[in-house]
N, C-alpha and C positions, 0 to 999 in steps of 0.2 A: 861901889859896885863887886861885888865879888866874881870870881874866873866863874864859877856857874851860873851866876847869872846872865853874864855873857855870850851863853853859846848860839844862842839861836834868838829868832825872833818866829815867836808862834803862830803857827798856820791854823785855821781851823783843822779840828782831830779827822775829819773825813776827807777834806782836799788831799791831808798829807797820806793817809790811807789808800786813797787812790793812786798816790807817786811812788808808795811803798810797795804795790800790788803790781804795777807797772815792772817795778825796781825786780822784784823775784821774776816776774816772767822771761826779763832779757838776760837775767842770771841761769835761767835754766836753759839757754841756749848753748851755756858752755860745758856743763855736766848734768848728767843724768838724775845723780842720786844724792841731789842738793839736801834732802828733808829728811831723808837716812841719816849725813855727815852731823846736822845738828842735832836731831835725838842720839847719836853716838853720844854726839860731847855730854851733854845732859847724861846720858849713862854713865858714863867713866865719873863727872861730879858725883853721883849721886853712890857712885861704886867706891870712891876714895874717902868722899869726905866721913864725917859720923857723926852730924848733926841735922837736924831738918830745916834747920834756918842761916843755912851756906852765905856768906857772903862772897860775890864772885864780881870781879872785875875783869871785863871784857876791853881787851887790847884790840884798839882800831875799830869801836864798835861801829864808824859806818854807819847806815840809816835804821840798824838796832834788827838787822834781823836773825842774828842769832841771839840777843838779848831777849827778844819779844818769846823765841821757843825755850828758852831756859827759864823765864817766867809762867808760863805754862805749864811746863813739863814738871817746874819742882814749885810751888805752890807756895814754899816758905820762904823760896830765895829772896834775895835783894840783887839788885844788879847795878855797879858803876860802870859806865862806858867812859872811856876816854877817846878823842879822835883828833883831827887837827879840821878836819874841812866842816865850814861851817853848813854849806849845806846838806851834807847829810846828816849833821848832828840836827838840824833844824827840825828834817824829817822824823829822825826819833825821838826828841823832844815834844814833838807837837801828835805824835800817833799814842807816844807810848808811858810818856813821864807819867807818875806816883808814887805813892811812899814808898814801893818796892824799887824803883827804876828813876836812876837821874843822869846825863850826862856833864861830861867835863870837857872842856878843849884844851889841848893840850899837845904839845909833840912830844912824838916818843924820843924822838932825835937828839932831844937836848937833854941835860940833866935838869934834876928838879921835877920831871913829870908827873912821880908817884905823891910826893908832897902835895901835890894839886889837889890830889883827890879825896886830901881830908877827909879819912878813912879812920870813924870809930874803935875799931879792932883791926888784928890782922887776917887777911883775905885767906879765904878757904881754897879758892881758885881762880887762878888767873886763865881766860881764855882769851879765844881767838876764831876767827876765820879769813880766810883771804885777805889777810892785811898786812900779815910782817914781814911779806915778802917785798913790800915797798921798803922796808931797810937795808941801807948797807948791811953787809957782813961783820965788820967790829960796832956797829949801833945796833945789830940784833943782838949781841952777844952779851953788849952792855943791857940792853932790856930784861935779857931772859935773866940776867947776872941780878938785877933789882928786884925782877916780881919773883924769881923764887927766894932771893933772900928776905922776902918780905911777906913770906908763905906762914901760914901757924904749921905747928908740925904736924906733919902729916897731909899738909897740904899737895895740892896739883898744880902742872901746867899743864894747858890742852890745846894744843894748835892743830886746825885743818885747815889745809891747804893744800894747792895743785907742788908736789915737789919732782925735780927734773935731774938727771944721772948722767947729760951726758960724757962726759968727762968717763968717770968710772965703768961705768952700764951701760953704753954705747947702742949695743943692740936691744933690750928690756928695755931703756926709756922710748924709744922707739915704736915698743908694741906698746907701753901703757896708754903714750899718748895717742895710737889708733885704736885701743879699747875704747879709751874715753870718748873720741869722737863719735865711733861706732855706736857707742849707747845715747848719745844724742841724736844721732839721725834715724835710728830706732822709733825715739819719741815723736817725731815731726816736726823736732823744734830748731832744726839749723834756719830756718828762713825767720826764724821770727826777730823782734828789735833786738839788735845788737850792743853793747855797751856807749859807743858814739855817736848814736843815732838815740839814744836813752837822752847823754849828756847834750845834746844838743836841746832837745825838746826841753829839758828843764831849763838851761839857761836864755832860754827863750818864753818860759812861762810868764807872766804879770805876777804871780801871785808867788814866785821864787826869786823877784826881780833880786830886791835886799838881800837873800844869804848867794844868789849868786856873784853879786857885787863884792859883798864881803869876800867870795871865794877867788874872785880876780884882785883883790886888793892881796892876798898872800901868794898868788902865782901860783894856785895850787893845781893846776890845769897843767902844767909846767912838770911839777912832780909828779902827778900821777902816768906823763906820757912817757915818763922816766924809763929807759927797758933794760936796766942793768939787770945780769945774771940775777936770779933767788937765790936763796940759801938750799942748800940740796939737805936730804934728811942726815945724813950724817956729819954734817957741819951743826944741826941743829940742838943732835942727842948730842954732841960733845960739849957744846953751850951748857945744857941742859946738865951734864954729868959735871962739868966745870963750877957750877952754878951751887952745888949741893945736895941736886938728886941724887938719891942711890939709886934710882933704876929708870929707864927712860928709853921710848923705842915705839914704833908703829903700833896702833892697836886696830886698824881699820884701812881696808882699803879698795879703790873700785879706777881702775886706769892708772892715770897719774894721780889721783887724788886721793890724800891721806888723811888720818886725825893720829896725831904726832902727841906723844903723853911724858910727861916726866914728877917722878913722885918723890914728893920730901922726904 
């Protein structure tokens, strides 16, 4: 059985979409302009890639939140999503799998993840949202180096995430966090379901029991709760340049939320 075939247990599509709508709701309690960030990432791919049928790799695809928006905004695109979490991959595959989208189970912190994607040509873009901060600094630099090296000439690496700079910019870092929190308060979503509550519900749901058991066997919950400091914008920018990007930096910001781009 291939790696791709072992990614997930298929759920009813409507059932998966119901869980994904709930996922979107809980993510909205953490930052106010999530949809804007998704749209900007698609805009960046459109601006940088000179073909109507881009091949995009979504690093840390999770439940397919970014991938589904890319497929909608870029109707000629194909997206290959890579992640380790069986439960989130199961939801993404059940809701969105098609000739334009597939998922692969692989650990980005281990060597060989790129080969497991079984790509038929060089990707035009690597993208990610709220995922790469789980990687330790050295592992992040390795992933960036491998991804940028695999890009077609003129390709792009795009990462949307929260970035914190308490060491180099402590006062501005605090302001950015407060701006982000104020935006969420204005939407009235502070008291919505949070990350922990969503996961508790998912792990208790009968329809997700097999996927939750797979996740438990990987000890994935312990990985997800790791509170190591995320990479800074400077560290990601340096990694992109070291990997071969001609230019790298931020193209969008809302509070502590950024879209970082490296162009090969």
